[in-house]
N, CA, C and O atoms as a CHARMM CRD file, in Angstrom:
* protein
*
  316
    1    1 UNK  N    104.80500 118.08600 114.47900 PROA 1      0.00000
    2    1 UNK  CA   106.06500 117.78300 114.92500 PROA 1      0.00000
    3    1 UNK  C    106.60600 116.56200 114.05800 PROA 1      0.00000
    4    1 UNK  O    107.72700 116.57200 113.55000 PROA 1      0.00000
    5    2 UNK  N    105.73400 115.54400 113.94000 PROA 2      0.00000
    6    2 UNK  CA   106.10700 114.33600 113.30500 PROA 2      0.00000
    7    2 UNK  C    106.54300 114.73900 111.75400 PROA 2      0.00000
    8    2 UNK  O    107.57400 114.33700 111.21300 PROA 2      0.00000
    9    3 UNK  N    105.58900 115.58600 111.16500 PROA 3      0.00000
   10    3 UNK  CA   105.97200 115.81200 109.69400 PROA 3      0.00000
   11    3 UNK  C    107.11200 116.58300 109.63400 PROA 3      0.00000
   12    3 UNK  O    107.74900 116.41600 108.59400 PROA 3      0.00000
   13    4 UNK  N    107.60800 117.43200 110.47400 PROA 4      0.00000
   14    4 UNK  CA   108.89500 118.11600 110.42600 PROA 4      0.00000
   15    4 UNK  C    110.02700 117.24400 110.46800 PROA 4      0.00000
   16    4 UNK  O    110.98100 117.40800 109.70800 PROA 4      0.00000
   17    5 UNK  N    109.96800 116.21000 111.42000 PROA 5      0.00000
   18    5 UNK  CA   111.03700 115.34300 111.67900 PROA 5      0.00000
   19    5 UNK  C    111.14900 114.45000 110.38800 PROA 5      0.00000
   20    5 UNK  O    112.25200 114.29500 109.86500 PROA 5      0.00000
   21    6 UNK  N    109.98500 113.84200 109.85100 PROA 6      0.00000
   22    6 UNK  CA   109.82600 113.03100 108.69900 PROA 6      0.00000
   23    6 UNK  C    110.55200 113.70300 107.45200 PROA 6      0.00000
   24    6 UNK  O    111.40100 113.15700 106.74800 PROA 6      0.00000
   25    7 UNK  N    110.07900 114.92200 107.32400 PROA 7      0.00000
   26    7 UNK  CA   110.62600 115.62000 105.99800 PROA 7      0.00000
   27    7 UNK  C    112.13400 115.82800 106.21600 PROA 7      0.00000
   28    7 UNK  O    112.84600 115.80700 105.21200 PROA 7      0.00000
   29    8 UNK  N    112.64100 116.00500 107.30000 PROA 8      0.00000
   30    8 UNK  CA   114.02800 116.39200 107.73900 PROA 8      0.00000
   31    8 UNK  C    114.77000 114.92300 107.29800 PROA 8      0.00000
   32    8 UNK  O    115.73000 114.89600 106.52600 PROA 8      0.00000
   33    9 UNK  N    114.32500 114.01600 107.75500 PROA 9      0.00000
   34    9 UNK  CA   114.88100 112.53100 107.68700 PROA 9      0.00000
   35    9 UNK  C    114.89700 112.09600 106.11700 PROA 9      0.00000
   36    9 UNK  O    115.93600 111.64300 105.63700 PROA 9      0.00000
   37   10 UNK  N    113.84400 112.22800 105.41300 PROA 10     0.00000
   38   10 UNK  CA   113.56400 111.95700 104.07600 PROA 10     0.00000
   39   10 UNK  C    114.47100 112.83600 103.18900 PROA 10     0.00000
   40   10 UNK  O    115.07300 112.34600 102.23400 PROA 10     0.00000
   41   11 UNK  N    114.56100 114.14700 103.52100 PROA 11     0.00000
   42   11 UNK  CA   115.51900 115.06000 102.87700 PROA 11     0.00000
   43   11 UNK  C    117.00800 114.35500 102.99200 PROA 11     0.00000
   44   11 UNK  O    117.67900 114.08400 101.99600 PROA 11     0.00000
   45   12 UNK  N    117.35600 114.14200 104.10800 PROA 12     0.00000
   46   12 UNK  CA   118.66100 113.72400 104.36500 PROA 12     0.00000
   47   12 UNK  C    119.06400 112.21600 103.72200 PROA 12     0.00000
   48   12 UNK  O    120.17300 111.97400 103.24600 PROA 12     0.00000
   49   13 UNK  N    118.12500 111.40100 103.78700 PROA 13     0.00000
   50   13 UNK  CA   118.18600 110.12700 103.25300 PROA 13     0.00000
   51   13 UNK  C    118.28500 110.19100 101.65100 PROA 13     0.00000
   52   13 UNK  O    119.06800 109.49900 101.00100 PROA 13     0.00000
   53   14 UNK  N    117.46200 111.03400 101.15400 PROA 14     0.00000
   54   14 UNK  CA   117.38300 111.16600  99.66800 PROA 14     0.00000
   55   14 UNK  C    118.83800 111.76500  99.18700 PROA 14     0.00000
   56   14 UNK  O    119.51900 111.20300  98.32900 PROA 14     0.00000
   57   15 UNK  N    119.19300 112.87500  99.79700 PROA 15     0.00000
   58   15 UNK  CA   120.41200 113.52600  99.44200 PROA 15     0.00000
   59   15 UNK  C    121.65300 112.83600  99.75600 PROA 15     0.00000
   60   15 UNK  O    122.70600 113.27300  99.29300 PROA 15     0.00000
   61   16 UNK  N    121.63400 111.70100 100.56700 PROA 16     0.00000
   62   16 UNK  CA   122.83500 110.98200 101.01800 PROA 16     0.00000
   63   16 UNK  C    122.70800 109.58800 100.31600 PROA 16     0.00000
   64   16 UNK  O    123.54100 108.72800 100.60300 PROA 16     0.00000
   65   17 UNK  N    121.75400 109.32100  99.44700 PROA 17     0.00000
   66   17 UNK  CA   121.44500 108.11800  98.69800 PROA 17     0.00000
   67   17 UNK  C    121.47000 106.97200  99.75100 PROA 17     0.00000
   68   17 UNK  O    122.24900 106.02600  99.62900 PROA 17     0.00000
   69   18 UNK  N    120.63900 107.07500 100.73800 PROA 18     0.00000
   70   18 UNK  CA   120.70400 106.01000 101.92500 PROA 18     0.00000
   71   18 UNK  C    119.49100 104.99900 101.74200 PROA 18     0.00000
   72   18 UNK  O    119.46800 103.94900 102.38300 PROA 18     0.00000
   73   19 UNK  N    118.52900 105.32900 100.89200 PROA 19     0.00000
   74   19 UNK  CA   117.61000 104.49900 100.65800 PROA 19     0.00000
   75   19 UNK  C    117.83800 103.30800  99.80200 PROA 19     0.00000
   76   19 UNK  O    118.50700 103.42100  98.77500 PROA 19     0.00000
   77   20 UNK  N    117.31500 102.15100 100.16800 PROA 20     0.00000
   78   20 UNK  CA   117.58900 100.93200  99.34700 PROA 20     0.00000
   79   20 UNK  C    116.58600 101.03300  98.24200 PROA 20     0.00000
   80   20 UNK  O    115.59200 101.75700  98.29800 PROA 20     0.00000
   81   21 UNK  N    116.91100 100.24900  97.21500 PROA 21     0.00000
   82   21 UNK  CA   115.92300 100.07400  95.92100 PROA 21     0.00000
   83   21 UNK  C    114.86900  99.44200  96.50700 PROA 21     0.00000
   84   21 UNK  O    113.79000  99.64000  95.95000 PROA 21     0.00000
   85   22 UNK  N    114.86400  98.62800  97.61800 PROA 22     0.00000
   86   22 UNK  CA   113.82400  97.88500  98.09100 PROA 22     0.00000
   87   22 UNK  C    112.86000  98.70900  98.94100 PROA 22     0.00000
   88   22 UNK  O    111.75900  98.22400  99.19600 PROA 22     0.00000
   89   23 UNK  N    113.19200  99.93000  99.40200 PROA 23     0.00000
   90   23 UNK  CA   112.50500 100.69600 100.15800 PROA 23     0.00000
   91   23 UNK  C    111.09900 101.04100  99.59300 PROA 23     0.00000
   92   23 UNK  O    111.11500 101.60100  98.49700 PROA 23     0.00000
   93   24 UNK  N    109.80100 100.78700 100.19400 PROA 24     0.00000
   94   24 UNK  CA   108.67100 101.18200  99.71500 PROA 24     0.00000
   95   24 UNK  C    107.83500 101.76000 100.86400 PROA 24     0.00000
   96   24 UNK  O    108.12100 101.50500 102.03300 PROA 24     0.00000
   97   25 UNK  N    106.84100 102.50800 100.53600 PROA 25     0.00000
   98   25 UNK  CA   105.85400 102.90100 101.59700 PROA 25     0.00000
   99   25 UNK  C    105.63500 104.39500 101.86700 PROA 25     0.00000
  100   25 UNK  O    104.50900 104.87600 101.99100 PROA 25     0.00000
  101   26 UNK  N    106.67700 105.04600 101.94400 PROA 26     0.00000
  102   26 UNK  CA   106.54100 106.49200 102.15600 PROA 26     0.00000
  103   26 UNK  C    107.29500 107.36400 101.17100 PROA 26     0.00000
  104   26 UNK  O    107.48100 108.55700 101.40800 PROA 26     0.00000
  105   27 UNK  N    107.69900 106.81800 100.15000 PROA 27     0.00000
  106   27 UNK  CA   108.37700 107.64300  99.12400 PROA 27     0.00000
  107   27 UNK  C    107.62900 107.68600  97.87300 PROA 27     0.00000
  108   27 UNK  O    106.98700 106.73200  97.43300 PROA 27     0.00000
  109   28 UNK  N    107.74800 108.97900  97.24300 PROA 28     0.00000
  110   28 UNK  CA   106.94700 109.36500  96.13900 PROA 28     0.00000
  111   28 UNK  C    107.29500 108.34800  95.08900 PROA 28     0.00000
  112   28 UNK  O    108.47400 108.04500  94.91200 PROA 28     0.00000
  113   29 UNK  N    106.22200 107.74500  94.30700 PROA 29     0.00000
  114   29 UNK  CA   106.43900 106.75500  93.36000 PROA 29     0.00000
  115   29 UNK  C    106.85800 105.40200  93.84900 PROA 29     0.00000
  116   29 UNK  O    107.28300 104.57400  93.04400 PROA 29     0.00000
  117   30 UNK  N    106.75300 105.11200  95.24000 PROA 30     0.00000
  118   30 UNK  CA   107.19300 103.83300  95.86300 PROA 30     0.00000
  119   30 UNK  C    106.15500 103.40100  96.72200 PROA 30     0.00000
  120   30 UNK  O    106.51000 103.19200  97.88200 PROA 30     0.00000
  121   31 UNK  N    104.79000 103.18500  96.41100 PROA 31     0.00000
  122   31 UNK  CA   103.81100 102.93500  97.15900 PROA 31     0.00000
  123   31 UNK  C    103.76800 101.41800  97.61700 PROA 31     0.00000
  124   31 UNK  O    104.30100 100.47400  97.03200 PROA 31     0.00000
  125   32 UNK  N    103.02700 101.38000  98.77900 PROA 32     0.00000
  126   32 UNK  CA   102.88100  99.82600  99.28800 PROA 32     0.00000
  127   32 UNK  C    102.31900  98.98100  98.17400 PROA 32     0.00000
  128   32 UNK  O    102.72500  97.82900  98.02600 PROA 32     0.00000
  129   33 UNK  N    101.44700  99.47700  97.42100 PROA 33     0.00000
  130   33 UNK  CA   100.83100  98.59400  96.40200 PROA 33     0.00000
  131   33 UNK  C    101.74100  98.14200  95.22000 PROA 33     0.00000
  132   33 UNK  O    101.60700  97.08000  94.61300 PROA 33     0.00000
  133   34 UNK  N    102.70300  99.11100  94.97300 PROA 34     0.00000
  134   34 UNK  CA   103.79900  98.84500  94.05200 PROA 34     0.00000
  135   34 UNK  C    104.72100  97.73500  94.63400 PROA 34     0.00000
  136   34 UNK  O    105.19800  96.84600  93.92800 PROA 34     0.00000
  137   35 UNK  N    104.94000  97.85100  95.98400 PROA 35     0.00000
  138   35 UNK  CA   105.77500  96.76700  96.71000 PROA 35     0.00000
  139   35 UNK  C    105.18100  95.39200  96.72000 PROA 35     0.00000
  140   35 UNK  O    105.86900  94.37400  96.65700 PROA 35     0.00000
  141   36 UNK  N    103.74700  95.40500  96.81000 PROA 36     0.00000
  142   36 UNK  CA   103.16300  94.10600  96.69700 PROA 36     0.00000
  143   36 UNK  C    103.15000  93.44700  95.44600 PROA 36     0.00000
  144   36 UNK  O    103.27700  92.22700  95.33700 PROA 36     0.00000
  145   37 UNK  N    102.98200  94.31700  94.39100 PROA 37     0.00000
  146   37 UNK  CA   103.06400  93.86000  93.05400 PROA 37     0.00000
  147   37 UNK  C    104.45000  93.31500  92.85100 PROA 37     0.00000
  148   37 UNK  O    104.55700  92.17800  92.39300 PROA 37     0.00000
  149   38 UNK  N    105.49700  94.00000  93.14000 PROA 38     0.00000
  150   38 UNK  CA   106.80000  93.64800  92.94000 PROA 38     0.00000
  151   38 UNK  C    107.21400  92.38100  93.56400 PROA 38     0.00000
  152   38 UNK  O    107.80500  91.52900  92.90100 PROA 38     0.00000
  153   39 UNK  N    106.90900  92.20300  94.91000 PROA 39     0.00000
  154   39 UNK  CA   107.21800  91.13000  95.67300 PROA 39     0.00000
  155   39 UNK  C    106.28100  89.92700  95.17700 PROA 39     0.00000
  156   39 UNK  O    106.78700  88.80700  95.23600 PROA 39     0.00000
  157   40 UNK  N    105.30000  90.01000  94.81500 PROA 40     0.00000
  158   40 UNK  CA   104.33900  88.77600  94.20000 PROA 40     0.00000
  159   40 UNK  C    104.93700  88.29600  93.09900 PROA 40     0.00000
  160   40 UNK  O    104.93100  87.07800  92.91700 PROA 40     0.00000
  161   41 UNK  N    105.56900  89.18000  92.15600 PROA 41     0.00000
  162   41 UNK  CA   106.22000  88.72400  90.82300 PROA 41     0.00000
  163   41 UNK  C    107.47700  88.05500  91.31600 PROA 41     0.00000
  164   41 UNK  O    107.82800  87.02100  90.74800 PROA 41     0.00000
  165   42 UNK  N    108.16400  88.51400  92.27100 PROA 42     0.00000
  166   42 UNK  CA   109.50500  87.72300  92.60300 PROA 42     0.00000
  167   42 UNK  C    109.07700  86.42700  93.26000 PROA 42     0.00000
  168   42 UNK  O    109.76400  85.44300  92.98800 PROA 42     0.00000
  169   43 UNK  N    108.00600  86.26300  94.12000 PROA 43     0.00000
  170   43 UNK  CA   107.62100  84.93000  94.79100 PROA 43     0.00000
  171   43 UNK  C    107.14700  84.05100  93.76900 PROA 43     0.00000
  172   43 UNK  O    107.54200  82.88500  93.77100 PROA 43     0.00000
  173   44 UNK  N    106.23000  84.52000  92.76500 PROA 44     0.00000
  174   44 UNK  CA   105.90900  83.64900  91.57200 PROA 44     0.00000
  175   44 UNK  C    106.95400  83.05100  90.99600 PROA 44     0.00000
  176   44 UNK  O    107.00700  81.83700  90.80100 PROA 44     0.00000
  177   45 UNK  N    107.92300  83.93600  90.66500 PROA 45     0.00000
  178   45 UNK  CA   109.00600  83.43500  89.82500 PROA 45     0.00000
  179   45 UNK  C    109.82200  82.32100  90.69300 PROA 45     0.00000
  180   45 UNK  O    110.11900  81.24600  90.17200 PROA 45     0.00000
  181   46 UNK  N    110.13100  82.59300  91.88800 PROA 46     0.00000
  182   46 UNK  CA   110.71800  81.56900  92.80300 PROA 46     0.00000
  183   46 UNK  C    109.97600  80.39700  92.88500 PROA 46     0.00000
  184   46 UNK  O    110.54100  79.31300  92.73600 PROA 46     0.00000
  185   47 UNK  N    108.78300  80.47400  93.10300 PROA 47     0.00000
  186   47 UNK  CA   107.87300  79.29000  93.24500 PROA 47     0.00000
  187   47 UNK  C    107.80200  78.27300  91.88100 PROA 47     0.00000
  188   47 UNK  O    107.86400  77.04300  91.89100 PROA 47     0.00000
  189   48 UNK  N    107.65800  79.13300  90.75500 PROA 48     0.00000
  190   48 UNK  CA   107.82700  78.39000  89.52900 PROA 48     0.00000
  191   48 UNK  C    109.05500  77.71200  89.29500 PROA 48     0.00000
  192   48 UNK  O    109.16400  76.72600  88.56600 PROA 48     0.00000
  193   49 UNK  N    110.04200  78.29700  89.97200 PROA 49     0.00000
  194   49 UNK  CA   111.49400  77.55000  89.60400 PROA 49     0.00000
  195   49 UNK  C    111.70500  76.53200  90.85600 PROA 49     0.00000
  196   49 UNK  O    112.83000  76.04400  90.96300 PROA 49     0.00000
  197   50 UNK  N    110.84400  76.21900  91.68700 PROA 50     0.00000
  198   50 UNK  CA   111.11600  75.26200  92.73300 PROA 50     0.00000
  199   50 UNK  C    111.72100  75.84000  93.91600 PROA 50     0.00000
  200   50 UNK  O    112.23600  75.08500  94.74100 PROA 50     0.00000
  201   51 UNK  N    111.71600  77.17600  94.10500 PROA 51     0.00000
  202   51 UNK  CA   112.21200  77.73500  95.26800 PROA 51     0.00000
  203   51 UNK  C    111.40700  77.70800  96.56500 PROA 51     0.00000
  204   51 UNK  O    110.27200  77.23500  96.62300 PROA 51     0.00000
  205   52 UNK  N    111.99900  78.19400  97.51000 PROA 52     0.00000
  206   52 UNK  CA   111.27100  78.36000  98.81300 PROA 52     0.00000
  207   52 UNK  C    111.28300  79.99100  99.15800 PROA 52     0.00000
  208   52 UNK  O    112.11300  80.80100  98.74500 PROA 52     0.00000
  209   53 UNK  N    110.25600  80.23200  99.93900 PROA 53     0.00000
  210   53 UNK  CA   110.17900  81.60800 100.37300 PROA 53     0.00000
  211   53 UNK  C    109.98700  81.75100 101.78200 PROA 53     0.00000
  212   53 UNK  O    109.03600  81.21000 102.34600 PROA 53     0.00000
  213   54 UNK  N    110.93700  82.53300 102.45900 PROA 54     0.00000
  214   54 UNK  CA   110.79500  82.86500 103.83000 PROA 54     0.00000
  215   54 UNK  C    110.74700  84.42800 103.94100 PROA 54     0.00000
  216   54 UNK  O    111.52400  85.16300 103.33100 PROA 54     0.00000
  217   55 UNK  N    109.75200  84.86200 104.78600 PROA 55     0.00000
  218   55 UNK  CA   109.64400  86.46000 104.80200 PROA 55     0.00000
  219   55 UNK  C    109.33400  86.76200 106.32000 PROA 55     0.00000
  220   55 UNK  O    108.79900  85.96300 107.08700 PROA 55     0.00000
  221   56 UNK  N    109.74000  87.99800 106.62500 PROA 56     0.00000
  222   56 UNK  CA   109.37300  88.69900 107.79900 PROA 56     0.00000
  223   56 UNK  C    108.96100  90.11300 107.40300 PROA 56     0.00000
  224   56 UNK  O    109.73000  90.85200 106.78800 PROA 56     0.00000
  225   57 UNK  N    107.78700  90.45700 107.75300 PROA 57     0.00000
  226   57 UNK  CA   107.17700  91.82100 107.56600 PROA 57     0.00000
  227   57 UNK  C    107.15600  92.55300 108.84300 PROA 57     0.00000
  228   57 UNK  O    106.85700  91.94000 109.86700 PROA 57     0.00000
  229   58 UNK  N    107.46500  93.88400 108.88200 PROA 58     0.00000
  230   58 UNK  CA   107.41300  94.68000 110.08300 PROA 58     0.00000
  231   58 UNK  C    106.55700  95.97400 109.64700 PROA 58     0.00000
  232   58 UNK  O    106.38500  96.32100 108.47900 PROA 58     0.00000
  233   59 UNK  N    106.09700  96.56900 110.68300 PROA 59     0.00000
  234   59 UNK  CA   105.18800  97.65400 110.47200 PROA 59     0.00000
  235   59 UNK  C    105.58700  98.85800 111.40400 PROA 59     0.00000
  236   59 UNK  O    105.27100  98.74600 112.58900 PROA 59     0.00000
  237   60 UNK  N    106.17900  99.88100 111.04400 PROA 60     0.00000
  238   60 UNK  CA   106.73400 100.95300 111.91300 PROA 60     0.00000
  239   60 UNK  C    105.72000 102.15100 111.84400 PROA 60     0.00000
  240   60 UNK  O    106.10900 103.29600 112.07500 PROA 60     0.00000
  241   61 UNK  N    104.50100 101.89100 111.54600 PROA 61     0.00000
  242   61 UNK  CA   103.62600 103.11100 111.35800 PROA 61     0.00000
  243   61 UNK  C    103.44800 103.97100 112.58400 PROA 61     0.00000
  244   61 UNK  O    103.36200 105.19800 112.54900 PROA 61     0.00000
  245   62 UNK  N    103.39800 103.17500 113.74700 PROA 62     0.00000
  246   62 UNK  CA   103.19500 104.11500 115.05500 PROA 62     0.00000
  247   62 UNK  C    104.64500 104.24500 115.69700 PROA 62     0.00000
  248   62 UNK  O    104.67800 104.46000 116.90900 PROA 62     0.00000
  249   63 UNK  N    105.79500 104.14100 115.03700 PROA 63     0.00000
  250   63 UNK  CA   107.03600 104.21800 115.65700 PROA 63     0.00000
  251   63 UNK  C    107.21700 105.64600 116.41900 PROA 63     0.00000
  252   63 UNK  O    107.66800 105.72700 117.56200 PROA 63     0.00000
  253   64 UNK  N    106.82400 106.71000 115.67400 PROA 64     0.00000
  254   64 UNK  CA   107.17300 107.99100 116.23400 PROA 64     0.00000
  255   64 UNK  C    106.36100 108.27100 117.56100 PROA 64     0.00000
  256   64 UNK  O    106.73200 109.04600 118.44300 PROA 64     0.00000
  257   65 UNK  N    105.20900 107.53400 117.57100 PROA 65     0.00000
  258   65 UNK  CA   104.25700 107.66900 118.85100 PROA 65     0.00000
  259   65 UNK  C    104.80500 107.14900 120.02400 PROA 65     0.00000
  260   65 UNK  O    104.32400 107.43600 121.12100 PROA 65     0.00000
  261   66 UNK  N    105.83800 106.35500 119.88500 PROA 66     0.00000
  262   66 UNK  CA   106.41200 105.64300 121.05400 PROA 66     0.00000
  263   66 UNK  C    107.81800 106.31200 121.59300 PROA 66     0.00000
  264   66 UNK  O    108.29300 106.05600 122.69900 PROA 66     0.00000
  265   67 UNK  N    108.42800 107.24300 120.59900 PROA 67     0.00000
  266   67 UNK  CA   109.63700 107.97400 120.98200 PROA 67     0.00000
  267   67 UNK  C    109.37400 109.30000 121.47400 PROA 67     0.00000
  268   67 UNK  O    108.60900 110.09100 120.92200 PROA 67     0.00000
  269   68 UNK  N    110.12400 109.55800 122.68100 PROA 68     0.00000
  270   68 UNK  CA   110.00400 110.82400 123.20300 PROA 68     0.00000
  271   68 UNK  C    110.41300 112.01200 122.25500 PROA 68     0.00000
  272   68 UNK  O    111.54600 112.05500 121.77500 PROA 68     0.00000
  273   69 UNK  N    109.41200 113.02800 121.98300 PROA 69     0.00000
  274   69 UNK  CA   109.81100 113.73300 121.10000 PROA 69     0.00000
  275   69 UNK  C    110.87100 114.77800 121.41400 PROA 69     0.00000
  276   69 UNK  O    111.59300 115.18300 120.50300 PROA 69     0.00000
  277   70 UNK  N    110.99600 115.21000 122.58800 PROA 70     0.00000
  278   70 UNK  CA   112.07400 115.98100 123.10000 PROA 70     0.00000
  279   70 UNK  C    113.53500 115.40700 122.77700 PROA 70     0.00000
  280   70 UNK  O    114.45100 116.13400 122.39200 PROA 70     0.00000
  281   71 UNK  N    113.65900 114.01200 122.97600 PROA 71     0.00000
  282   71 UNK  CA   114.90100 113.47800 122.58900 PROA 71     0.00000
  283   71 UNK  C    115.20000 113.54700 121.08300 PROA 71     0.00000
  284   71 UNK  O    116.32100 113.69500 120.59400 PROA 71     0.00000
  285   72 UNK  N    114.01100 113.41500 120.39800 PROA 72     0.00000
  286   72 UNK  CA   114.46800 113.55200 118.80200 PROA 72     0.00000
  287   72 UNK  C    114.88600 115.00000 118.50500 PROA 72     0.00000
  288   72 UNK  O    115.80000 115.22500 117.71200 PROA 72     0.00000
  289   73 UNK  N    114.17100 116.06300 119.18600 PROA 73     0.00000
  290   73 UNK  CA   114.53300 117.35300 118.95200 PROA 73     0.00000
  291   73 UNK  C    116.03200 117.49600 119.27300 PROA 73     0.00000
  292   73 UNK  O    116.85100 117.98100 118.49300 PROA 73     0.00000
  293   74 UNK  N    116.26600 117.09200 120.33000 PROA 74     0.00000
  294   74 UNK  CA   117.73200 117.23700 120.93600 PROA 74     0.00000
  295   74 UNK  C    118.77300 116.54200 119.76000 PROA 74     0.00000
  296   74 UNK  O    119.71200 117.14600 119.24200 PROA 74     0.00000
  297   75 UNK  N    118.42300 115.28500 119.49800 PROA 75     0.00000
  298   75 UNK  CA   119.35600 114.61400 118.36800 PROA 75     0.00000
  299   75 UNK  C    119.31200 115.62500 117.13300 PROA 75     0.00000
  300   75 UNK  O    120.40600 115.97100 116.68700 PROA 75     0.00000
  301   76 UNK  N    118.33400 116.05600 116.62700 PROA 76     0.00000
  302   76 UNK  CA   118.40000 116.75000 115.33100 PROA 76     0.00000
  303   76 UNK  C    119.05500 118.00900 115.59000 PROA 76     0.00000
  304   76 UNK  O    119.65200 118.54300 114.65500 PROA 76     0.00000
  305   77 UNK  N    119.03200 118.55100 116.70100 PROA 77     0.00000
  306   77 UNK  CA   119.80300 119.83500 117.01100 PROA 77     0.00000
  307   77 UNK  C    121.23500 119.68600 116.93400 PROA 77     0.00000
  308   77 UNK  O    121.96300 120.59500 116.53600 PROA 77     0.00000
  309   78 UNK  N    121.69400 118.44600 117.34400 PROA 78     0.00000
  310   78 UNK  CA   123.27700 117.99300 117.36600 PROA 78     0.00000
  311   78 UNK  C    123.68100 117.74000 115.97300 PROA 78     0.00000
  312   78 UNK  O    124.88400 117.73700 115.71500 PROA 78     0.00000
  313   79 UNK  N    122.78900 117.52300 115.01800 PROA 79     0.00000
  314   79 UNK  CA   123.25100 117.48100 113.64600 PROA 79     0.00000
  315   79 UNK  C    123.79600 118.58200 113.06500 PROA 79     0.00000
  316   79 UNK  O    124.18500 118.53600 111.89800 PROA 79     0.00000
């Protein structure tokens, strides 16, 4: 069920151009390893230029495990 919902959401976001260029992790060609390399490059440049770095990282890996699936199905049926 999670795969069906994920595929539906990904398809909608891709065709509606809703993903930020900073989105990594579950898109083809946008791995978390690529994200780490990208951000390390930005942080290194900021520090070399005397800047400061403030970050907040979140992990939504188990997000769908916490949401009632019957409510998700109801919402997708309304679309």
